[in-house]
Backbone bond lengths (Angstrom), bond angles and torsions (degrees), N, CA, C in turn:
res aa  C-N    CA-C-N  psi(-1)  N-CA   C-N-CA  omega(-1)  CA-C   N-CA-C  phi
1 M - - - 1.465 - - 1.530 110.28 -
2 V 1.317 115.97 130.94 1.463 121.06 -179.09 1.518 109.55 -78.03
3 S 1.325 116.05 127.58 1.460 120.41 -178.21 1.527 111.09 -75.24
4 I 1.327 114.69 161.24 1.467 120.47 177.14 1.527 109.96 -62.63
5 S 1.325 116.37 -38.23 1.468 120.69 179.37 1.525 110.89 -61.92
6 S 1.341 115.51 -42.46 1.463 120.30 179.45 1.523 111.06 -62.97
7 Q 1.326 116.04 -43.99 1.463 120.09 177.93 1.526 111.02 -61.69
8 R 1.334 114.85 -41.56 1.462 120.27 -179.17 1.534 111.48 -64.96
9 I 1.315 116.33 -41.37 1.469 121.22 178.50 1.527 110.64 -60.62
10 K 1.334 116.17 -44.63 1.461 119.96 -178.35 1.526 111.79 -68.16
11 L 1.332 117.09 -36.31 1.467 120.58 177.12 1.525 110.88 -65.78
12 L 1.337 115.94 -43.96 1.462 120.05 179.07 1.531 111.25 -66.63
13 A 1.332 116.13 -36.93 1.466 120.11 178.11 1.526 110.71 -63.52
14 K 1.337 115.73 -40.84 1.458 120.28 177.78 1.522 110.86 -65.97
15 Y 1.337 116.12 -42.10 1.465 121.40 -179.88 1.534 110.93 -63.15
16 M 1.327 116.56 -38.72 1.463 121.81 -178.13 1.532 112.10 -89.94
17 K 1.340 116.04 3.84 1.469 122.83 178.55 1.533 111.87 58.76
18 L 1.319 115.11 41.68 1.462 122.03 174.48 1.524 107.19 -100.95
19 S 1.315 116.16 81.74 1.465 121.45 -169.48 1.519 113.55 -59.31
20 T 1.325 118.01 -40.02 1.467 119.33 -176.97 1.527 112.42 -73.33
21 F 1.336 117.77 -20.77 1.463 120.55 179.28 1.526 111.38 -67.38
22 S 1.329 117.15 -20.74 1.464 119.77 -179.28 1.528 111.61 -66.11
23 S 1.332 116.40 -21.48 1.471 120.25 177.72 1.529 110.46 -112.45
24 Y 1.320 115.06 31.96 1.468 120.00 -176.90 1.525 112.51 -63.69
25 D 1.344 116.87 -24.48 1.463 120.16 -174.96 1.526 112.12 -60.62
26 Q 1.348 116.91 -32.63 1.462 119.78 178.12 1.532 110.33 -65.85
27 L 1.336 115.80 -44.94 1.460 119.94 177.58 1.526 111.25 -65.84
28 L 1.326 115.52 -32.57 1.468 119.83 178.50 1.525 110.65 -65.00
29 R 1.346 115.85 -42.30 1.468 119.57 178.29 1.530 110.43 -62.75
30 E 1.347 115.42 -43.68 1.465 119.52 179.72 1.528 110.96 -63.53
31 A 1.334 115.95 -40.28 1.465 120.02 179.42 1.525 111.16 -64.72
32 T 1.329 115.76 -39.41 1.467 120.43 179.86 1.525 110.61 -66.68
33 E 1.352 115.65 -44.36 1.463 120.25 -179.43 1.524 111.68 -63.74
34 N 1.338 116.39 -36.51 1.467 121.03 -177.61 1.527 112.98 -95.11
35 Q 1.335 114.74 5.83 1.470 121.04 177.93 1.537 112.11 53.95
36 K 1.315 114.62 46.74 1.465 119.67 178.47 1.522 110.30 -77.75
37 S 1.317 115.85 152.30 1.462 120.66 177.13 1.526 109.23 -75.05
38 Y 1.337 115.97 166.72 1.466 120.15 177.16 1.532 110.89 -59.93
39 E 1.328 115.84 -38.20 1.466 119.83 -179.81 1.523 111.29 -64.60
40 D 1.331 116.54 -43.32 1.464 120.60 179.45 1.526 111.06 -65.04
41 F 1.325 116.14 -38.84 1.464 120.45 177.96 1.528 110.53 -63.60
42 L 1.338 116.38 -45.74 1.464 120.62 178.85 1.522 110.49 -63.70
43 L 1.330 116.39 -40.18 1.461 120.83 178.34 1.525 110.92 -61.12
44 S 1.324 117.49 -41.78 1.470 121.61 178.70 1.524 111.05 -60.83
45 L 1.333 115.66 -42.81 1.461 120.27 178.30 1.523 111.51 -62.40
46 L 1.325 116.22 -46.96 1.463 120.84 -177.45 1.529 111.54 -67.20
47 E 1.323 116.96 -38.16 1.470 120.57 178.27 1.525 110.51 -64.58
48 K 1.327 116.02 -41.54 1.462 119.80 178.82 1.522 110.63 -65.27
49 E 1.331 117.11 -40.68 1.463 121.55 178.40 1.529 110.86 -64.47
50 A 1.324 117.17 -43.41 1.463 121.63 -179.85 1.528 111.16 -63.69
51 T 1.338 116.33 -42.89 1.467 120.88 178.85 1.522 110.99 -63.23
52 N 1.330 115.97 -42.78 1.457 121.12 -179.73 1.529 111.29 -64.39
53 R 1.324 116.40 -41.65 1.467 120.28 179.77 1.527 111.13 -66.34
54 K 1.326 115.94 -40.68 1.461 120.26 179.14 1.528 110.57 -62.93
55 L 1.337 116.57 -42.00 1.458 121.08 179.03 1.518 110.91 -65.12
56 N 1.325 117.18 -44.95 1.466 120.84 179.50 1.525 111.49 -63.42
57 K 1.332 116.27 -38.03 1.463 119.87 178.25 1.520 110.78 -65.16
58 L 1.335 116.75 -41.36 1.461 120.92 178.77 1.522 110.80 -62.64
59 I 1.326 116.87 -44.40 1.469 121.08 178.36 1.519 110.17 -59.94
60 R 1.331 116.18 -43.11 1.466 121.10 -179.98 1.534 111.47 -65.34
61 L 1.324 117.06 -43.47 1.464 120.91 -179.19 1.527 111.43 -65.96
62 K 1.327 117.04 -39.81 1.468 120.40 178.50 1.520 111.03 -66.31
63 H 1.332 116.40 -37.10 1.464 120.57 177.51 1.533 110.64 -65.39
64 L 1.325 116.53 -44.20 1.464 120.79 -179.28 1.524 111.76 -68.65
65 A 1.339 117.15 -28.28 1.468 120.81 -178.82 1.524 112.31 -68.20
66 K 1.329 116.91 -28.27 1.464 122.64 178.14 1.533 112.80 59.85
67 F 1.324 115.37 44.84 1.462 119.05 174.09 1.531 109.09 -63.96
68 P 1.339 118.76 138.29 1.471 120.02 178.55 1.526 111.97 -67.61
69 F 1.322 115.51 -26.68 1.464 122.91 175.90 1.527 106.29 -164.13
70 E 1.317 116.45 169.28 1.464 119.96 179.95 1.525 110.23 -102.87
71 K 1.318 115.56 130.82 1.457 122.63 175.68 1.525 107.72 -134.59
72 S 1.304 116.44 126.18 1.462 119.54 -177.44 1.520 111.11 -94.91
73 L 1.315 115.22 159.27 1.460 120.60 176.72 1.523 110.24 -68.64
74 E 1.329 115.91 -28.98 1.463 120.42 178.84 1.531 111.49 -65.46
75 E 1.340 117.11 -28.07 1.467 121.37 178.35 1.525 112.21 -81.74
76 F 1.321 116.35 -16.95 1.461 120.87 -175.01 1.529 110.53 -80.26
77 E 1.327 116.67 129.48 1.463 121.38 -179.30 1.526 109.37 -84.14
78 I 1.314 115.16 85.46 1.461 120.95 -176.65 1.527 111.45 -59.81
79 S 1.320 116.86 -32.00 1.466 120.90 -176.62 1.525 112.64 -63.94
80 R 1.342 117.73 -17.04 1.466 120.97 -179.37 1.528 111.71 -78.22
81 L 1.308 117.73 -13.67 1.463 120.84 -179.48 1.528 109.17 -78.61
82 R 1.322 116.46 111.26 1.463 120.90 -174.91 1.524 112.80 -75.57
83 H 1.327 116.43 -29.90 1.463 120.15 -170.61 1.531 113.19 -107.02
84 I 1.325 117.12 7.24 1.464 120.10 -175.29 1.524 109.73 -130.83
85 E 1.317 115.80 132.87 1.460 120.49 177.08 1.535 109.84 -71.73
86 P 1.333 117.86 130.76 1.475 120.61 179.47 1.525 113.04 -54.12
87 N 1.323 117.01 -37.58 1.466 119.91 -179.35 1.522 112.13 -63.74
88 F 1.336 116.25 -28.08 1.461 119.21 179.41 1.526 110.57 -69.32
89 I 1.338 116.96 -37.85 1.468 120.53 176.64 1.526 109.95 -63.17
90 L 1.317 116.31 -41.72 1.467 120.30 178.28 1.526 110.92 -65.39
91 E 1.328 115.96 -33.10 1.466 120.09 176.58 1.527 110.45 -65.77
92 L 1.334 116.30 -42.15 1.466 120.20 177.52 1.526 110.87 -63.51
93 A 1.329 116.50 -33.06 1.467 120.94 -178.89 1.522 112.39 -65.39
94 S 1.317 117.64 -16.76 1.466 120.50 176.40 1.523 111.26 -72.07
95 C 1.343 115.72 -15.03 1.475 123.52 178.99 1.531 113.45 67.71
96 D 1.321 116.64 21.11 1.466 119.31 173.28 1.523 110.67 -61.78
97 F 1.337 115.97 -30.78 1.464 119.42 -179.61 1.526 111.43 -63.20
98 V 1.338 116.62 -28.35 1.468 120.06 177.98 1.524 109.82 -73.17
99 S 1.317 116.47 -45.71 1.468 119.49 179.91 1.525 111.37 -64.43
100 K 1.345 116.44 -29.45 1.468 120.87 179.20 1.531 112.35 -89.48
101 K 1.347 115.83 -0.48 1.470 121.90 -179.84 1.533 111.68 57.87
102 E 1.325 114.41 45.59 1.464 121.45 177.51 1.528 109.70 -100.73
103 N 1.332 115.69 163.36 1.463 121.60 -178.09 1.525 111.04 -110.88
104 I 1.327 115.55 159.91 1.463 122.36 173.48 1.526 107.75 -128.52
105 I 1.325 116.57 127.57 1.462 121.53 176.86 1.521 107.90 -114.07
106 L 1.321 116.88 118.29 1.463 122.63 179.30 1.524 108.24 -102.13
107 I 1.327 116.98 113.24 1.465 121.75 -178.20 1.520 108.84 -116.10
108 G 1.333 116.67 125.89 1.456 119.09 179.49 1.512 112.43 179.61
109 N 1.307 115.41 165.64 1.461 121.61 179.75 1.529 110.87 -66.08
110 P 1.346 116.73 163.85 1.474 119.54 176.55 1.528 110.86 -58.68
111 G 1.324 115.62 142.40 1.455 120.24 175.49 1.512 115.60 83.10
112 T 1.337 117.83 11.14 1.470 119.48 -177.91 1.526 113.04 -95.40
113 G 1.327 117.16 6.08 1.462 120.10 173.81 1.511 115.71 94.67
114 K 1.332 116.95 16.82 1.470 120.04 -178.19 1.526 111.76 -63.22
115 T 1.331 116.34 -48.88 1.467 119.91 -178.89 1.525 110.91 -66.05
116 H 1.328 116.30 -41.32 1.469 120.49 177.52 1.524 110.20 -56.68
117 L 1.326 116.52 -49.38 1.462 120.49 -177.09 1.525 111.55 -65.73
118 S 1.333 116.52 -39.79 1.470 119.14 -179.23 1.525 110.99 -65.97
119 I 1.340 117.47 -39.62 1.467 120.62 177.48 1.526 110.48 -67.63
120 A 1.332 116.49 -41.97 1.469 120.30 179.51 1.526 111.08 -60.43
121 L 1.325 117.01 -42.26 1.466 120.32 177.80 1.525 110.56 -69.46
122 G 1.334 115.96 -34.58 1.462 120.08 176.51 1.519 111.83 -63.65
123 L 1.326 116.67 -40.33 1.467 120.76 177.72 1.527 111.24 -66.67
124 K 1.330 116.20 -37.95 1.467 119.50 175.75 1.526 110.21 -61.49
125 A 1.337 115.95 -39.16 1.467 120.27 178.58 1.529 110.74 -64.72
126 C 1.335 116.63 -40.19 1.471 120.22 176.52 1.523 110.64 -61.71
127 L 1.328 116.46 -42.92 1.468 120.92 178.40 1.527 111.46 -61.05
128 A 1.337 115.35 -30.95 1.465 120.27 179.39 1.522 111.94 -83.50
129 G 1.344 116.39 -0.84 1.461 120.37 176.45 1.508 115.37 92.91
130 Y 1.337 117.60 11.13 1.462 120.73 -179.01 1.531 111.34 -89.18
131 K 1.325 115.74 149.59 1.459 121.48 174.56 1.526 108.84 -82.39
132 V 1.332 115.71 129.96 1.460 121.58 -175.38 1.523 109.67 -127.35
133 C 1.321 116.58 147.10 1.466 121.51 173.00 1.519 108.52 -134.52
134 F 1.329 116.50 123.09 1.468 122.20 176.93 1.521 108.72 -106.67
135 I 1.334 116.37 130.00 1.460 120.06 179.27 1.528 109.15 -158.27
136 T 1.328 117.14 146.44 1.461 119.27 174.57 1.524 108.81 -75.94
137 A 1.317 116.02 154.49 1.465 120.20 179.87 1.523 110.81 -61.76
138 A 1.340 116.42 -39.33 1.466 120.41 179.87 1.524 111.12 -63.75
139 M 1.320 117.24 -43.01 1.461 120.86 179.73 1.521 110.87 -66.46
140 L 1.324 117.27 -39.77 1.461 119.99 178.73 1.520 110.60 -64.21
141 A 1.336 117.13 -42.51 1.465 120.43 178.44 1.524 110.69 -60.78
142 T 1.330 116.53 -41.28 1.468 121.07 178.30 1.522 110.92 -64.26
143 Q 1.329 116.87 -46.12 1.465 120.47 -179.79 1.526 111.58 -63.10
144 L 1.321 117.09 -37.78 1.464 120.97 -179.87 1.525 111.50 -66.48
145 T 1.330 116.74 -44.15 1.468 119.84 -179.47 1.530 110.92 -68.48
146 E 1.335 116.98 -38.95 1.464 120.05 177.37 1.524 110.81 -66.02
147 A 1.323 117.04 -40.21 1.465 120.99 179.03 1.524 110.87 -64.39
148 E 1.320 116.50 -38.56 1.467 120.49 178.39 1.520 111.04 -64.57
149 S 1.331 116.55 -43.10 1.464 120.26 -179.36 1.523 111.85 -68.93
150 N 1.342 116.81 -25.91 1.471 121.51 179.65 1.528 112.59 -99.64
151 Q 1.329 115.85 11.55 1.468 122.52 179.13 1.536 111.93 57.89
152 R 1.324 115.67 39.01 1.469 121.09 177.85 1.530 111.57 -121.73
153 L 1.334 116.60 14.21 1.463 119.69 -175.14 1.528 111.47 -62.16
154 G 1.320 116.67 -42.70 1.463 120.01 -179.88 1.513 112.29 -58.93
155 K 1.329 116.60 -42.54 1.469 121.46 179.86 1.523 110.57 -64.14
156 L 1.347 116.56 -44.51 1.459 120.49 -179.52 1.529 110.88 -65.03
157 M 1.320 116.63 -40.87 1.461 120.36 179.39 1.528 110.79 -62.92
158 R 1.318 116.98 -38.23 1.468 120.35 178.09 1.525 111.10 -66.32
159 Q 1.343 115.86 -40.24 1.465 119.79 178.31 1.530 110.70 -61.40
160 I 1.326 115.71 -42.13 1.466 120.07 179.94 1.523 110.93 -67.22
161 S 1.328 116.18 -41.66 1.470 119.91 -177.79 1.525 112.23 -68.39
162 N 1.330 117.31 -19.97 1.467 121.00 -178.28 1.525 113.56 -79.40
163 V 1.334 117.91 -13.12 1.464 119.53 179.74 1.526 109.34 -84.61
164 D 1.324 115.62 147.11 1.463 120.56 179.68 1.520 111.69 -77.62
165 L 1.342 115.70 -32.30 1.467 120.66 -177.60 1.523 109.70 -136.08
166 L 1.323 116.37 118.45 1.466 122.22 175.33 1.521 107.83 -103.17
167 I 1.333 116.75 122.88 1.465 121.87 177.85 1.520 108.06 -104.47
168 L 1.327 115.53 113.57 1.464 122.17 -177.59 1.523 107.90 -106.54
169 D 1.319 116.00 104.52 1.464 121.67 -173.02 1.528 111.32 -95.54
170 E 1.334 115.22 150.40 1.470 122.37 172.60 1.532 112.64 57.22
171 L 1.323 116.45 54.45 1.457 119.88 -178.08 1.519 113.08 -77.44
172 S 1.280 121.53 8.71 1.465 119.90 179.96 1.524 113.26 -134.32
173 Y 1.323 116.81 12.53 1.456 119.45 -177.53 1.520 112.46 -79.71
174 L 1.334 117.21 -31.58 1.460 121.56 -178.58 1.516 109.75 -130.95
175 S 1.336 115.71 150.60 1.462 120.57 175.50 1.523 109.26 -84.07
176 F 1.326 116.07 154.75 1.460 121.94 179.81 1.521 109.84 -118.32
177 N 1.333 115.60 144.28 1.460 117.69 174.63 1.530 108.65 -77.25
178 K 1.324 115.38 175.01 1.465 119.81 -174.61 1.532 111.43 -60.71
179 Y 1.319 116.37 -40.37 1.462 119.84 -177.67 1.525 110.90 -66.95
180 Q 1.337 117.32 -44.60 1.465 120.99 177.71 1.528 111.01 -61.79
181 S 1.335 115.51 -39.10 1.463 120.38 178.71 1.521 111.03 -61.52
182 E 1.323 115.93 -41.82 1.467 120.40 179.96 1.527 111.31 -64.73
183 L 1.333 116.46 -38.83 1.466 120.23 179.07 1.527 111.28 -67.98
184 L 1.336 116.38 -42.39 1.461 120.02 177.60 1.530 110.61 -64.12
185 F 1.330 115.40 -39.88 1.464 119.39 177.47 1.527 110.44 -61.19
186 Q 1.312 116.60 -39.61 1.464 120.91 179.92 1.528 110.85 -62.33
187 V 1.335 116.09 -43.84 1.472 120.45 178.85 1.527 110.55 -61.10
188 I 1.334 115.35 -49.26 1.466 120.24 -176.82 1.521 111.18 -67.30
189 S 1.324 115.99 -40.61 1.462 120.71 -179.28 1.525 111.36 -62.73
190 E 1.331 116.57 -41.36 1.462 120.20 -178.08 1.527 112.86 -70.77
191 R 1.343 116.69 -17.40 1.466 119.64 178.62 1.523 111.55 -84.43
192 S 1.311 118.16 -13.02 1.459 121.58 -176.84 1.528 111.06 -56.50
193 E 1.329 115.77 116.56 1.466 124.42 -179.98 1.533 113.33 63.99
194 R 1.334 117.33 11.27 1.466 120.96 176.95 1.523 111.83 -114.62
195 G 1.315 116.40 -22.93 1.452 121.04 -178.87 1.516 109.71 -164.35
196 S 1.317 116.73 165.98 1.461 121.74 -177.96 1.522 111.46 -94.29
197 L 1.324 113.63 158.15 1.460 120.93 -176.33 1.522 108.57 -140.98
198 I 1.328 116.36 133.70 1.465 121.37 169.08 1.523 106.92 -115.21
199 I 1.320 116.85 125.21 1.462 121.92 178.68 1.520 108.47 -120.00
200 S 1.322 117.05 132.36 1.464 120.83 171.87 1.524 108.51 -113.15
201 T 1.316 116.32 135.67 1.461 121.06 -177.37 1.523 110.50 -150.01
202 N 1.331 116.25 151.50 1.463 121.39 177.58 1.523 112.27 -86.09
203 L 1.340 116.47 -19.90 1.461 120.62 -171.00 1.520 112.39 -109.48
204 E 1.328 115.61 141.11 1.458 120.58 173.95 1.521 109.10 -69.45
205 F 1.326 117.04 163.05 1.462 121.49 -172.53 1.529 113.25 -57.02
206 S 1.329 117.42 -34.69 1.466 120.51 -177.45 1.525 112.66 -64.67
207 K 1.339 116.92 -15.00 1.465 120.84 -178.58 1.525 112.81 -108.04
208 W 1.331 117.67 7.99 1.462 119.80 -178.59 1.523 112.75 -66.26
209 E 1.313 117.76 -20.06 1.464 120.15 177.51 1.525 111.50 -66.77
210 E 1.321 116.82 -13.86 1.464 120.22 178.89 1.527 111.62 -68.98
211 F 1.331 117.39 -26.21 1.470 118.18 179.24 1.523 113.11 -119.67
212 F 1.351 118.24 -5.41 1.464 122.25 170.31 1.528 107.88 -115.51
213 P 1.339 119.18 121.55 1.465 121.91 -171.22 1.525 115.55 -74.95
214 D 1.313 118.14 -23.26 1.461 121.82 -174.14 1.530 109.99 -100.50
215 T 1.336 116.63 116.72 1.464 121.18 -176.25 1.522 112.43 -62.36
216 L 1.328 116.59 -45.60 1.461 120.45 -179.17 1.525 111.27 -62.46
217 L 1.341 115.56 -43.74 1.462 119.80 179.82 1.528 110.45 -66.03
218 T 1.339 116.55 -38.80 1.463 120.54 179.07 1.521 111.08 -61.51
219 N 1.328 115.96 -44.85 1.468 120.07 179.07 1.531 111.08 -63.26
220 A 1.334 115.50 -40.29 1.468 119.71 178.87 1.527 110.55 -66.30
221 L 1.335 116.01 -38.41 1.465 121.11 179.35 1.526 110.68 -63.86
222 I 1.333 116.26 -45.85 1.467 120.94 178.62 1.527 110.53 -61.38
223 D 1.337 115.19 -39.97 1.466 120.02 178.32 1.526 110.96 -60.34
224 R 1.336 116.90 -39.96 1.466 121.38 -179.59 1.529 111.39 -68.83
225 V 1.336 116.46 -48.77 1.470 118.96 -173.15 1.525 112.52 -72.16
226 T 1.334 117.53 -25.19 1.467 119.38 -178.49 1.520 112.82 -88.08
227 Y 1.330 116.81 -9.66 1.464 119.98 178.36 1.529 109.43 -70.99
228 K 1.314 116.48 126.76 1.470 122.40 -177.54 1.535 110.69 53.55
229 S 1.338 115.57 48.81 1.467 120.14 -175.91 1.524 112.11 -120.91
230 H 1.327 114.12 151.96 1.457 122.48 169.33 1.529 106.20 -103.78
231 I 1.326 117.64 116.48 1.464 121.70 -177.22 1.524 108.43 -103.08
232 L 1.332 116.05 117.74 1.462 121.68 -174.68 1.520 110.72 -110.30
233 N 1.322 115.71 124.05 1.462 121.85 174.96 1.524 107.77 -85.68
234 M 1.329 115.95 107.87 1.463 121.13 -175.04 1.523 113.12 -91.98
235 N 1.326 117.94 0.26 1.459 120.53 -174.32 1.522 112.03 -64.55
236 G 1.318 114.18 146.50 1.454 122.09 -177.91 1.516 107.34 163.52
237 D 1.319 117.13 -158.86 1.464 120.16 175.96 1.520 109.63 -63.54
238 S 1.325 116.01 148.08 1.462 120.18 179.92 1.521 110.11 -63.77
239 Y 1.320 115.50 114.56 1.470 121.94 179.42 1.522 109.80 -64.87
240 R 1.336 116.49 -41.51 1.464 121.18 -177.88 1.520 110.76 -66.79
241 L 1.353 117.09 -41.96 1.458 121.13 179.69 1.521 110.38 -64.08
242 S 1.326 116.44 -42.31 1.462 120.58 179.09 1.520 111.04 -59.88
243 K 1.336 116.28 -42.25 1.465 120.85 179.44 1.525 111.11 -63.37
244 S 1.337 116.67 -40.57 1.466 120.00 -177.40 1.525 111.13 -70.19
245 L 1.340 116.35 -33.87 1.463 119.85 179.67 1.521 111.74 -71.53
246 N 1.340 114.90 -30.58 1.465 119.04 -179.91 1.513 112.38 -86.04
């Protein structure tokens, strides 16, 4: 028979949104069997609640990030990077660059692991409790133009500015018209010293005019993204091809 005290505890736990306290009776039995002190019993409850909240927050952050798939840093073959010290990648994985509002620019040929690395760093940021958004440059340009036509641009810009880390993938796959370029510049410009940015691109900066039509705007854009940035040369053997062969 469930006691009145037990019912009251579960009601209060629900009211205070302490989800793990609703099953406190199991921990109570274990504490009684092991002759734990009241402090140890309370500590067990709080530790379980903290772990549960951390897990739920991680699930929520990963959902909001909208990663196309999950790729971990542990799966990434850091040794294949010819121009980057492995320890530097591990340093980036600490996510200090997010707290310092710094940027990362990944430049390299197709198949060199740019998207894998950006997602892996994004997942590390989620684990650290940061808000992340992953999106291709083409999709962001489309969303910005649609939001402008539907008078929702301000709302979308606020949503983007609220994330700690914006991952802009495939910035050189499609060309942008002048209006799209201006909108992308606005997004990137507003993140300067306010939030972090990871950009992956196939083209070095000198060739960015191939997909941005305005020379002055392109130069200004490069100036913004390279400020307080870590620029990584990802070129080397095709990471994707190596994976498929193995």
